[in-house]
C-alpha positions in Angstrom: 139.6 122.9 27.9 139.4 121.1 24.5 136.4 119.8 22.7 136.8 116.1 23.6 137.1 116.7 27.3 133.9 119.1 27.3 132.0 116.2 25.5 133.2 113.8 28.3 132.2 116.3 30.9 128.7 116.3 29.4 128.7 112.5 29.0 129.7 112.1 32.8 127.5 115.0 34.2 124.3 113.0 34.4 126.0 109.6 35.7 126.9 111.6 38.8 123.3 112.2 39.5 122.3 110.4 43.0 119.7 107.3 43.2 116.8 107.9 45.4 115.6 105.9 48.3 111.8 105.6 48.8 110.6 104.0 52.1 109.0 104.3 55.3 110.1 107.0 57.8 110.3 104.6 60.6 110.6 100.7 60.7 109.5 98.1 63.1 112.2 96.5 64.9 112.8 92.9 63.8 109.8 93.2 61.1 110.9 92.7 57.5 110.2 95.8 55.2 110.7 97.0 51.6 112.4 99.9 50.4 112.8 101.3 46.8 116.1 102.1 45.2 115.4 103.9 42.0 116.7 106.5 39.5 114.4 109.1 39.2 116.2 110.4 36.4 114.6 108.7 33.1 117.4 110.0 30.9 120.0 107.8 33.2 120.2 104.1 32.7 118.5 101.7 35.0 120.4 101.2 38.5 122.7 98.1 38.4 121.7 95.1 41.3 123.3 96.3 44.8 125.9 93.6 45.5 125.9 93.9 49.4 124.9 91.5 51.7 124.0 94.0 54.4 122.8 98.0 54.1 124.8 98.9 57.2 122.8 98.2 59.9 119.8 96.6 58.3 120.1 92.9 57.0 119.2 92.4 53.4 116.7 89.4 52.8 116.1 89.8 49.5 116.3 91.8 46.2 113.9 92.3 43.2 113.3 94.5 40.1 110.7 97.4 40.2 107.9 97.0 37.8 109.3 99.8 35.4 112.8 98.2 35.5 114.7 101.3 36.5 115.4 100.2 40.1 115.2 97.6 42.9 112.9 96.7 45.7 115.0 96.0 48.7 113.4 93.6 51.6 115.2 94.6 54.9 115.2 93.9 58.3 116.3 96.1 61.1 118.3 94.3 64.2 119.0 97.2 66.3 117.0 100.2 67.6 117.4 104.3 67.1 118.3 106.0 64.1 120.2 103.8 61.5 122.2 105.0 59.0 122.8 103.3 55.7 126.1 104.6 54.2 126.4 105.3 50.3 126.5 102.5 48.3 128.8 102.3 45.2 126.7 100.8 42.2 129.9 99.9 40.2 128.8 102.4 37.2 130.1 105.5 38.9 126.9 106.1 40.7 126.3 106.2 44.5 123.4 105.9 46.3 122.8 108.9 49.0 123.2 108.3 53.0 119.8 107.1 54.0 118.6 107.6 57.8 115.2 105.7 59.3 114.5 105.7 62.8 113.7 102.2 64.5 111.8 102.8 67.8 112.7 100.6 70.6 109.2 99.9 71.7 107.7 96.8 70.3 104.3 95.2 70.7 103.7 93.0 73.6 104.2 89.4 72.5 106.3 89.9 69.6 109.1 87.5 68.5 111.4 90.6 68.7 110.5 91.8 72.2 113.1 90.1 74.5 115.6 92.0 72.0 114.2 95.2 71.5 111.7 96.8 73.8 113.0 96.1 77.2 111.2 98.3 80.1 109.8 100.5 77.3 107.7 97.7 75.6 104.1 98.6 75.3 102.4 96.3 77.6 98.5 95.4 76.9 96.1 96.8 79.5 95.0 94.0 81.7 92.2 95.2 84.1 92.5 93.5 87.6 89.5 91.1 88.2 88.1 92.6 90.9 84.7 90.8 90.8 86.5 87.4 91.2 88.8 88.9 93.5 85.8 89.9 95.8 84.7 86.2 95.9 87.8 85.2 97.7 86.7 87.6 100.4 83.6 85.7 101.3 85.0 83.0 103.4 86.8 85.6 105.3 83.6 87.5 106.3 82.6 84.9 109.0 85.9 84.4 110.1 86.3 88.1 110.6 82.9 88.3 112.4 84.0 85.5 114.6 87.4 87.1 115.6 85.5 90.3 116.4 83.3 88.6 118.5 86.0 86.8 120.3 87.9 89.9 120.8 85.1 91.6 122.4 84.2 88.9 124.5 87.7 88.7 125.9 87.8 92.5 126.7 86.6 91.7 130.5 89.0 89.1 130.6 91.9 91.2 129.4 90.9 94.1 131.8 90.8 91.9 134.8 94.2 90.7 133.7 95.7 94.0 133.6 94.1 95.3 136.9 95.1 91.9 138.6 99.1 92.6 137.4 98.6 96.3 138.8 97.6 95.3 142.1 100.2 92.7 142.4 102.5 95.8 141.9 101.2 97.7 144.7 100.4 94.8 147.3 101.6 94.4 149.9 102.3 98.3 150.1 105.9 98.8 150.2 105.6 102.0 152.1 102.8 102.7 154.7 102.9 106.4 153.8 99.7 108.0 152.6 100.9 107.8 148.8 101.7 104.2 149.2 98.5 103.1 150.9 96.3 105.2 148.3 97.8 103.4 145.3 97.5 99.8 147.1 93.6 101.0 148.0 92.9 102.4 144.1 94.6 99.3 142.5 92.6 97.0 144.8 89.4 98.6 144.3 90.0 98.8 140.2 90.5 94.7 140.6 87.5 94.4 142.5 85.4 96.7 139.9 86.4 94.5 137.2 85.8 91.3 139.1 82.2 92.2 140.4 81.2 95.3 138.8 81.3 99.2 139.6 79.5 98.8 142.7 82.2 96.8 144.2 84.3 100.2 144.2 82.0 101.0 147.4 81.9 97.9 149.3 83.5 98.0 153.1 84.2 95.3 155.5 80.5 94.2 156.3 79.7 93.7 152.6 82.7 91.5 152.0 81.8 89.6 154.9 78.0 89.0 153.5 79.4 87.8 150.2 81.9 85.5 151.6 84.9 87.4 150.9 86.5 87.4 154.4 90.0 87.9 153.1 88.9 91.4 151.5 87.3 92.3 154.7 90.6 92.1 156.2 92.3 93.9 153.4 89.8 96.7 154.0 90.6 96.9 158.0 94.4 96.5 157.4 94.4 99.8 155.4 92.5 101.6 157.5 94.7 100.3 160.6 97.8 101.2 158.7 96.6 104.8 158.1 96.5 105.3 161.7 99.9 103.6 162.1 98.6 100.6 163.3 99.8 97.2 162.4 96.8 94.8 163.2 95.1 93.5 161.4 98.2 92.6 159.1 98.0 92.8 155.3 96.7 89.6 154.0 99.2 87.8 151.6 98.3 88.4 147.6 97.7 84.8 147.0 94.8 84.8 149.5 93.4 88.1 147.9 93.2 86.7 144.4 92.0 82.8 145.1 88.7 83.9 145.8 88.4 86.1 142.8 89.7 83.1 140.3 87.3 80.6 142.4 84.3 82.5 141.7 84.8 83.0 137.7 
């Protein structure tokens, strides 16, 4: 290598040094931020103005010189999220900027103007406590309503029990079979119906008591069951309607 080539290599050696990016480690999505591109070596001339309209995935909003005149302050805006890579830029005098990587998190503040573009399901929503005190006021009208429904339900228990006993008695009367099983089932269902209508003491009423209370048809009911147990057909089983009619009339 001759002397001229050596001097040219020495002169071009400093120009091959890379400029330096100075900026935050992370940028907010959609928010303008400033980064600095400067020449750290004081022996080299100031950097020429970048001629690009974009810095890779970053939109370039403005360019102004640094106070010392050796670099540029770039106002950029990230329009995508993730790890953004700004490729090397050719400054036109033989120098190139190094590759610059910056993180742009996906999450943006709730209500930010870029929320609909960036955050999605990972947006940081504000904590909104549930207004339990105000919600409790809505329950006030329901308290008397609930008390009324409870009393009505309790008051209807006897009616529901009587209705169920009546249906059970209707399934067993008149007895489909005059054997002991059929007669016992009809007798038990009838006594349950009487107990629901007149009280537990009605389970032990006999024909005389029914006669005294004006329940002639139920006296016949007792006598017909007793006769059937011994194989007699008289008196005959009274019809179901005649047995139920006095119970409904006395309610």
